[in-house]
N, C-alpha and C positions, 0 to 999 in steps of 0.2 A: 504493500500500500504506500510505498515511498513516493510514488508518482501522483498521489492524491493529497491535497492539502487538508480537506475536511470532508467528512461524510456522516450521514445520519442513517440509523437503522431502525425502522418502525417507531419513530419518535411520536409520542402522543402526550397530550396534556389535557387533563379533565379537572373541572371544578364542579363537584356535585354531578348533576345530570348533564352539564354543558361540556361538550367535547370541543375544545378550542383548536387542537391539532390532533389529527387522526392518522397514524401509521405513515408518517412522512419519512421517506427514504430518498435522500438526495446525495449527490457527489459533486464536489467543487474542485476543479483542477487547478494546479499551480498557474498563477498569472491570469486566471480567468477574470473577465468583467461580466459578472453574473447578476442579472436583475430578477427580483422577486416581485411579481405583480399580482393583482387580483382586486375584486371589489372590497369595499369596507367590510370588516368583519370576517375576512377570509382566513385570518390566523397568521398573517405575515409577521407582525411585530411579536406575537407570542413565540413564533418559531425562532426569531432572532434572540429573544430572551432565553430560550432554551439552549441555544448555541453558546451564549455568553455566561450561562450559569445564574442569570437573574432569577430564573425559575428552574426548579428541578422537574424532570419529566415524570409523568405517571407511569410510563413504560417506554421502552426503547433505549437506544444508546447514541452517544456522540463520540466520534473518533477524530482526533486531530493528528495528522501525520502518522496514522497507524496506531496511536495511543488512545486507549479508552479514557476519555476525560469526563464521562457522564456525571461523576460525583465530585469533580473538582470545583472548588470555590472560584469566584470571578477573578480574584487577584492572581491565582495560579494560572488561569487561562491567559491572562495578560502577559505573565512572565514567559509563557510558552510561545507567545506571538499572535494572540487573538485580541484585537482592539476594536472597541466600539466608540464612536466619536463622543457620545454623550457622557461616557465614563470620564472624559478628560476635558469637558467643555467649560470649566471655570477659567475664564479668560483673564483673571487678574486685572480687573478693569483699569486700575491705575498704573499698570506696568506697560512697557513697550512690547511690541511683538517680539523683538529679539530677546528681551529679558524673559518673557514667558516661555519661549521655545528653549532657551538656554537652561532655564530652571527644570523643564521637563527632561531634557537630556541629562542634566546633572543627577536627577533622581534615578534615571535608568542606569547610570554608571555607578550608582551607590554613593553619590556625593550629596546626600540629602542635607548635610550640614552646611553646604555652600549656599548662603543667601544670595539673592540676585544682585545685591549691591557689590558683592565680592567676586561674582562670576567672571569679571574681567581678568581676574588673576589666572584663569584657565583658558588660555588662547585656543587650545584644541577644542574646547566646548563651543567657543565663539565660532570657530571655523566650521564645525559641523552644523551649527545653527544656521549660519549664512548659506551653507550649501543646501540645506533643506529649504530655506526660504526661497532660494533661487529656483529650486524644483517646482515650487508652487507659485512662482512669479510674484513673490511678496518682498523681493529685495528692497524695492523703493519704499516699502512700508515698515522696514525694520525698526525705525525709531519712532513710529507712530504709537500713540497711546491707544490701546485696543478699544476703549469705550468710545473713542472719537471716530472710529472707522465705520464705513457702510456695512450693513448687515451681511451682505454677500462676502465681503472681505473677512468679517468676523468668522463666518463659517469656514473659510479657508484657513484661518488661524486655528480653529478647532481641529481641522484635519492635520495641520502641521504638528499640533500637540500630540495627536494620535500617532503620526508617523515617527515622532521622536522616540517612541517605544520600540522602534524597529519591528513592526508587525509582519507576520507572514500572511495574515488575512485581515482586511479592514472591512468592518461592517458599518454600513451607513443607512440609517432609517430616515428616508425622505430628505436627503441633503439639500434639495432645492426648495423646500417648503418655506414660504414667506419671502422668497428672494425674487426681485423683478426678473423678467425673462432674459434680459440681456446679461445680467449678472449670473443667472443660473447656467446659461450657455458657457460663460467663461469658467465657472466652477467645474463643469463637466469636461471642458477641454483640458483643464489642468489635471483632473482625475485620469483622463484618457492617456496622459503622458507620464503617469507614474511608472516607476520601474516595474518590469514584468515579474520580478520576484515577489511582488505584493499581489495577492489575490484580492479582488474587490467584490463584495456581495452587497447589493444595495436594493432598498425598497424605494420605488418612485412611481408617482401617479401620472407624471407628464410623459405620455407615450412617445412624443417626439424625441425627448431626451433618451428614453429607454431604447428605442430602435436605432438611434444614432450612436449610442455608447456601448450597449451590451453586445457581447458575442454569444451569450447563452441566456435564455429566459425561462424561468419556471413560473407557471400560472397556478395560483392557489384559489380554491373556491370552497367555502364551507369547512375550512380547516384541513382540506385534503389537497393533494397535488392533482390538478386536472390534466396537465400536460407539461412537457418540457421540450425545448428545441432551440434551433437558431432563430434569430429574428425573422428570417424569411418564412420558416416553418410555422412560427407562432402567428404571423400576420395572415397566413393562408388558412389557418385552422378554423373551420366553421364553428366549432364549439366555443373557441375563444371569442370569436366575433359575437356569438349569441349571449354569452354570460358576462363579457367584460368590455370588449371593444365597441359593442353596441351597433354593429354594422349589419347584423343578420337581416334585420327588417328592410334594409336598403339594398341588400345584395340582389 
């Protein structure tokens, strides 16, 4: 299983009589840009919560790089390379972008005692921070106070903080939510250019962004996987058009 970043086996989550996820078995390949789509209430966010350890499954298993991590707590999953943006989205409102990213990198390196005012004493941390900001096209924002930035740029800083953990898989729950369309396109263009050693799994309702960015799409309905395939296969699937894309009646 070394050629698989993440997989689930019969993953289910039940609250009383309500089955939020039912027998979800999926595989995520290294470097994939994998979208999870479906109508509201399809169980997409619950599935992400099961992957990250926010919820424990009622049944089924989660494997990360071949290791069974089903019972591991969230922080252990982060240490192994699974990062979800909201886990790290405290943007230190009064700090600059560079200070925020440098602090996240210092924590990953075990330099938690290094306060951001003294991080300049670690030029290697600054160098890695600037390299990461360049990847996300945030170099010109390095000295900006995060609270003064446009919301779309703040979302990019969240992603920078997540990438500072050196993840093998990055989980994004509606990264473009609340962002103007021009900024959301910019955000996804940046994500598209992330190194291919990072697998990206994202939930998104903007189908234009999904079909432009994803190379694999899973459609969930009622807590189950309806189908999975390439963007071309999903766009042509009459079941997907009927239950989600809303095109069956116009076909």
